[in-house]
C-alpha positions as protocol buffer text, in pm:
chain_id: "A"
residue {
  index: 1
  type: MET
  ca { x: 1242 y: 264 z: 5833 }
}
residue {
  index: 2
  type: GLY
  ca { x: 1046 y: -21 z: 5976 }
}
residue {
  index: 3
  type: ASN
  ca { x: 811 y: -269 z: 5809 }
}
residue {
  index: 4
  type: GLY
  ca { x: 664 y: -472 z: 6092 }
}
residue {
  index: 5
  type: ALA
  ca { x: 873 y: -801 z: 5990 }
}
residue {
  index: 6
  type: THR
  ca { x: 1021 y: -982 z: 6273 }
}
residue {
  index: 7
  type: ASN
  ca { x: 1201 y: -1284 z: 6119 }
}
residue {
  index: 8
  type: GLY
  ca { x: 1514 y: -1258 z: 5919 }
}
residue {
  index: 9
  type: PRO
  ca { x: 1842 y: -1443 z: 5845 }
}
residue {
  index: 10
  type: VAL
  ca { x: 1959 y: -1770 z: 5992 }
}
residue {
  index: 11
  type: ASP
  ca { x: 2278 y: -1803 z: 6188 }
}
residue {
  index: 12
  type: GLY
  ca { x: 2592 y: -1861 z: 5980 }
}
residue {
  index: 13
  type: THR
  ca { x: 2415 y: -1810 z: 5653 }
}
residue {
  index: 14
  type: GLU
  ca { x: 2548 y: -1616 z: 5364 }
}
residue {
  index: 15
  type: LEU
  ca { x: 2279 y: -1338 z: 5273 }
}
residue {
  index: 16
  type: THR
  ca { x: 2255 y: -1158 z: 4965 }
}
residue {
  index: 17
  type: TRP
  ca { x: 2014 y: -900 z: 4888 }
}
residue {
  index: 18
  type: GLU
  ca { x: 1973 y: -650 z: 4578 }
}
residue {
  index: 19
  type: VAL
  ca { x: 1832 y: -307 z: 4638 }
}
residue {
  index: 20
  type: SER
  ca { x: 1751 y: 25 z: 4467 }
}
residue {
  index: 21
  type: LEU
  ca { x: 1818 y: 299 z: 4683 }
}
residue {
  index: 22
  type: THR
  ca { x: 1688 y: 649 z: 4653 }
}
residue {
  index: 23
  type: SER
  ca { x: 1812 y: 972 z: 4821 }
}
residue {
  index: 24
  type: ALA
  ca { x: 1626 y: 1076 z: 5124 }
}
residue {
  index: 25
  type: GLN
  ca { x: 1829 y: 1347 z: 5214 }
}
residue {
  index: 26
  type: ARG
  ca { x: 2186 y: 1483 z: 5108 }
}
residue {
  index: 27
  type: ILE
  ca { x: 2453 y: 1761 z: 5140 }
}
residue {
  index: 28
  type: LEU
  ca { x: 2685 y: 1730 z: 4823 }
}
residue {
  index: 29
  type: ARG
  ca { x: 2905 y: 1997 z: 4712 }
}
residue {
  index: 30
  type: GLN
  ca { x: 3137 y: 2063 z: 4396 }
}
residue {
  index: 31
  type: VAL
  ca { x: 3441 y: 2261 z: 4427 }
}
residue {
  index: 32
  type: GLY
  ca { x: 3766 y: 2325 z: 4216 }
}
residue {
  index: 33
  type: PRO
  ca { x: 3818 y: 2376 z: 3837 }
}
residue {
  index: 34
  type: ASP
  ca { x: 3470 y: 2278 z: 3666 }
}
residue {
  index: 35
  type: GLY
  ca { x: 3352 y: 2129 z: 3984 }
}
residue {
  index: 36
  type: ALA
  ca { x: 3590 y: 1838 z: 3963 }
}
residue {
  index: 37
  type: PHE
  ca { x: 3595 y: 1775 z: 4334 }
}
residue {
  index: 38
  type: ASN
  ca { x: 3269 y: 1635 z: 4493 }
}
residue {
  index: 39
  type: TYR
  ca { x: 3221 y: 1579 z: 4875 }
}
residue {
  index: 40
  type: GLY
  ca { x: 2942 y: 1538 z: 5107 }
}
residue {
  index: 41
  type: TRP
  ca { x: 2701 y: 1284 z: 5238 }
}
residue {
  index: 42
  type: ASN
  ca { x: 2388 y: 1132 z: 5127 }
}
residue {
  index: 43
  type: GLU
  ca { x: 2117 y: 907 z: 5304 }
}
residue {
  index: 44
  type: LEU
  ca { x: 1999 y: 649 z: 5063 }
}
residue {
  index: 45
  type: VAL
  ca { x: 1696 y: 410 z: 5151 }
}
residue {
  index: 46
  type: GLY
  ca { x: 1513 y: 124 z: 4981 }
}
residue {
  index: 47
  type: PRO
  ca { x: 1313 y: -191 z: 5046 }
}
residue {
  index: 48
  type: THR
  ca { x: 1465 y: -522 z: 5000 }
}
residue {
  index: 49
  type: THR
  ca { x: 1389 y: -895 z: 5079 }
}
residue {
  index: 50
  type: VAL
  ca { x: 1643 y: -1128 z: 5247 }
}
residue {
  index: 51
  type: ASP
  ca { x: 1589 y: -1503 z: 5257 }
}
residue {
  index: 52
  type: GLY
  ca { x: 1209 y: -1441 z: 5210 }
}
residue {
  index: 53
  type: SER
  ca { x: 1195 y: -1156 z: 5481 }
}
residue {
  index: 54
  type: PRO
  ca { x: 1110 y: -807 z: 5384 }
}
residue {
  index: 55
  type: ALA
  ca { x: 1374 y: -541 z: 5520 }
}
residue {
  index: 56
  type: VAL
  ca { x: 1458 y: -192 z: 5463 }
}
residue {
  index: 57
  type: VAL
  ca { x: 1813 y: -88 z: 5370 }
}
residue {
  index: 58
  type: GLN
  ca { x: 1954 y: 249 z: 5475 }
}
residue {
  index: 59
  type: MET
  ca { x: 2283 y: 370 z: 5355 }
}
residue {
  index: 60
  type: LEU
  ca { x: 2465 y: 671 z: 5523 }
}
residue {
  index: 61
  type: GLY
  ca { x: 2741 y: 750 z: 5270 }
}
residue {
  index: 62
  type: ASN
  ca { x: 3037 y: 988 z: 5286 }
}
residue {
  index: 63
  type: VAL
  ca { x: 3194 y: 1078 z: 4950 }
}
residue {
  index: 64
  type: ASP
  ca { x: 3538 y: 1244 z: 4832 }
}
residue {
  index: 65
  type: TYR
  ca { x: 3527 y: 1210 z: 4466 }
}
residue {
  index: 66
  type: ASN
  ca { x: 3772 y: 1362 z: 4206 }
}
residue {
  index: 67
  type: LEU
  ca { x: 3606 y: 1350 z: 3858 }
}
residue {
  index: 68
  type: GLY
  ca { x: 3353 y: 1103 z: 3985 }
}
residue {
  index: 69
  type: THR
  ca { x: 3617 y: 852 z: 4139 }
}
residue {
  index: 70
  type: GLY
  ca { x: 3725 y: 820 z: 4480 }
}
residue {
  index: 71
  type: PRO
  ca { x: 3675 y: 684 z: 4826 }
}
residue {
  index: 72
  type: PHE
  ca { x: 3350 y: 673 z: 5016 }
}
residue {
  index: 73
  type: PHE
  ca { x: 3249 y: 529 z: 5362 }
}
residue {
  index: 74
  type: GLY
  ca { x: 2978 y: 515 z: 5583 }
}
residue {
  index: 75
  type: PHE
  ca { x: 2705 y: 281 z: 5727 }
}
residue {
  index: 76
  type: VAL
  ca { x: 2454 y: 34 z: 5609 }
}
residue {
  index: 77
  type: THR
  ca { x: 2140 y: -63 z: 5814 }
}
residue {
  index: 78
  type: LEU
  ca { x: 1938 y: -358 z: 5755 }
}
residue {
  index: 79
  type: GLU
  ca { x: 1619 y: -332 z: 5936 }
}
residue {
  index: 80
  type: PHE
  ca { x: 1382 y: -622 z: 5950 }
}
residue {
  index: 81
  type: SER
  ca { x: 1160 y: -440 z: 6222 }
}
residue {
  index: 82
  type: PRO
  ca { x: 1264 y: -147 z: 6436 }
}
residue {
  index: 83
  type: GLU
  ca { x: 1357 y: -387 z: 6708 }
}
residue {
  index: 84
  type: ASN
  ca { x: 1569 y: -628 z: 6459 }
}
residue {
  index: 85
  type: VAL
  ca { x: 1856 y: -458 z: 6287 }
}
residue {
  index: 86
  type: LEU
  ca { x: 2182 y: -553 z: 6149 }
}
residue {
  index: 87
  type: ALA
  ca { x: 2448 y: -262 z: 6112 }
}
residue {
  index: 88
  type: PHE
  ca { x: 2771 y: -267 z: 5904 }
}
residue {
  index: 89
  type: ARG
  ca { x: 3054 y: -7 z: 5853 }
}
residue {
  index: 90
  type: MET
  ca { x: 3096 y: 25 z: 5463 }
}
residue {
  index: 91
  type: ASP
  ca { x: 3443 y: 113 z: 5317 }
}
residue {
  index: 92
  type: GLY
  ca { x: 3463 y: 164 z: 4927 }
}
residue {
  index: 93
  type: GLN
  ca { x: 3569 y: 309 z: 4599 }
}
residue {
  index: 94
  type: ALA
  ca { x: 3368 y: 457 z: 4348 }
}
residue {
  index: 95
  type: SER
  ca { x: 3505 y: 472 z: 3981 }
}
residue {
  index: 96
  type: GLN
  ca { x: 3397 y: 627 z: 3640 }
}
residue {
  index: 97
  type: PRO
  ca { x: 3505 y: 542 z: 3294 }
}
residue {
  index: 98
  type: PRO
  ca { x: 3823 y: 721 z: 3192 }
}
residue {
  index: 99
  type: GLY
  ca { x: 3753 y: 1081 z: 3052 }
}
residue {
  index: 100
  type: ALA
  ca { x: 3383 y: 1057 z: 3192 }
}
residue {
  index: 101
  type: GLY
  ca { x: 3450 y: 1375 z: 3408 }
}
residue {
  index: 102
  type: ASN
  ca { x: 3148 y: 1414 z: 3653 }
}
residue {
  index: 103
  type: SER
  ca { x: 2924 y: 1220 z: 3428 }
}
residue {
  index: 104
  type: ALA
  ca { x: 2622 y: 1018 z: 3570 }
}
residue {
  index: 105
  type: ASP
  ca { x: 2778 y: 648 z: 3522 }
}
residue {
  index: 106
  type: SER
  ca { x: 2953 y: 541 z: 3823 }
}
residue {
  index: 107
  type: SER
  ca { x: 3032 y: 196 z: 3978 }
}
residue {
  index: 108
  type: PHE
  ca { x: 3089 y: 95 z: 4342 }
}
residue {
  index: 109
  type: GLN
  ca { x: 3274 y: -159 z: 4539 }
}
residue {
  index: 110
  type: ALA
  ca { x: 3291 y: -159 z: 4913 }
}
residue {
  index: 111
  type: GLU
  ca { x: 3370 y: -395 z: 5201 }
}
residue {
  index: 112
  type: LEU
  ca { x: 3107 y: -430 z: 5475 }
}
residue {
  index: 113
  type: THR
  ca { x: 3214 y: -515 z: 5831 }
}
residue {
  index: 114
  type: LEU
  ca { x: 2957 y: -591 z: 6086 }
}
residue {
  index: 115
  type: ILE
  ca { x: 2916 y: -354 z: 6374 }
}
residue {
  index: 116
  type: GLY
  ca { x: 2629 y: -529 z: 6556 }
}
residue {
  index: 117
  type: GLY
  ca { x: 2286 y: -611 z: 6569 }
}
residue {
  index: 118
  type: SER
  ca { x: 1972 y: -541 z: 6793 }
}
residue {
  index: 119
  type: GLY
  ca { x: 1666 y: -747 z: 6905 }
}
residue {
  index: 120
  type: THR
  ca { x: 1687 y: -1101 z: 6742 }
}
residue {
  index: 121
  type: TYR
  ca { x: 2041 y: -994 z: 6621 }
}
residue {
  index: 122
  type: ALA
  ca { x: 2179 y: -864 z: 6955 }
}
residue {
  index: 123
  type: ALA
  ca { x: 2452 y: -1146 z: 6940 }
}
residue {
  index: 124
  type: ALA
  ca { x: 2535 y: -1107 z: 6589 }
}
residue {
  index: 125
  type: SER
  ca { x: 2949 y: -1099 z: 6534 }
}
residue {
  index: 126
  type: GLY
  ca { x: 3213 y: -1172 z: 6281 }
}
residue {
  index: 127
  type: GLY
  ca { x: 3008 y: -1070 z: 5981 }
}
residue {
  index: 128
  type: ARG
  ca { x: 3176 y: -958 z: 5682 }
}
residue {
  index: 129
  type: GLY
  ca { x: 3084 y: -908 z: 5323 }
}
residue {
  index: 130
  type: THR
  ca { x: 3072 y: -681 z: 4996 }
}
residue {
  index: 131
  type: PHE
  ca { x: 2862 y: -426 z: 4833 }
}
residue {
  index: 132
  type: THR
  ca { x: 2877 y: -389 z: 4441 }
}
residue {
  index: 133
  type: GLY
  ca { x: 2642 y: -133 z: 4282 }
}
residue {
  index: 134
  type: SER
  ca { x: 2614 y: 135 z: 4010 }
}
residue {
  index: 135
  type: ARG
  ca { x: 2453 y: 464 z: 3951 }
}
residue {
  index: 136
  type: SER
  ca { x: 2354 y: 605 z: 3596 }
}
residue {
  index: 137
  type: ALA
  ca { x: 2200 y: 939 z: 3756 }
}
residue {
  index: 138
  type: GLU
  ca { x: 2404 y: 1234 z: 3874 }
}
residue {
  index: 139
  type: LEU
  ca { x: 2580 y: 1224 z: 4211 }
}
residue {
  index: 140
  type: GLY
  ca { x: 2300 y: 1188 z: 4480 }
}
residue {
  index: 141
  type: GLY
  ca { x: 2066 y: 989 z: 4230 }
}
residue {
  index: 142
  type: GLU
  ca { x: 1956 y: 627 z: 4250 }
}
residue {
  index: 143
  type: VAL
  ca { x: 2195 y: 351 z: 4326 }
}
residue {
  index: 144
  type: VAL
  ca { x: 2126 y: -10 z: 4267 }
}
residue {
  index: 145
  type: GLY
  ca { x: 2344 y: -264 z: 4382 }
}
residue {
  index: 146
  type: THR
  ca { x: 2391 y: -610 z: 4572 }
}
residue {
  index: 147
  type: MET
  ca { x: 2491 y: -678 z: 4905 }
}
residue {
  index: 148
  type: THR
  ca { x: 2638 y: -1000 z: 5050 }
}
residue {
  index: 149
  type: VAL
  ca { x: 2737 y: -1096 z: 5404 }
}
residue {
  index: 150
  type: ASN
  ca { x: 2794 y: -1376 z: 5628 }
}
residue {
  index: 151
  type: VAL
  ca { x: 2651 y: -1334 z: 5974 }
}
residue {
  index: 152
  type: THR
  ca { x: 2744 y: -1545 z: 6270 }
}
residue {
  index: 153
  type: GLY
  ca { x: 2673 y: -1555 z: 6628 }
}
residue {
  index: 154
  type: LEU
  ca { x: 2319 y: -1509 z: 6612 }
}
C-alpha cells in the first residue's frame, strides 16, 4: 500500500469514498451439498480519493456464507501514506436474491468502527460508519462500494 500522500481528512468531518476492490490474495472454500457453504478470507485492495487526497483501501474480510448469504467481518485500512493510516473493524452481512444459490450477484452492508490511526491520525477516536457494496463476479471477485465514516479526535 502507500502512495506518498501525506494529507487527508479534517477532524470531525464525515468522510465518504468510493472504491473498486480487487483480490490480492485469498483462501476461499466451498463445502456441503452442491458447495452451498462458503468460508475463508480475502484481501481486497484498491485506490480511492478522500476529500481530494489519494489513498489506498485494504479490506481483510472473513466470510461464512450459506448459498451466498451470511455474515462477514474483518478490517479496513485507509492508507494516505505508510505513516498516515486509519484502521476500522468491519462487521456485516452479505445477501443474494432468493433462489440465486451461489450466483455472482451479492450485496453487502457493514458497520465500520474505528480502531485507531497512526502518524497524523494517531489521536483519532470515536469513528463510526458504514460500508455498502456489491459484487457481480464470483466469490473472491471485484467488490465495488462506498464507505462513509465520521472521524473525531484528530
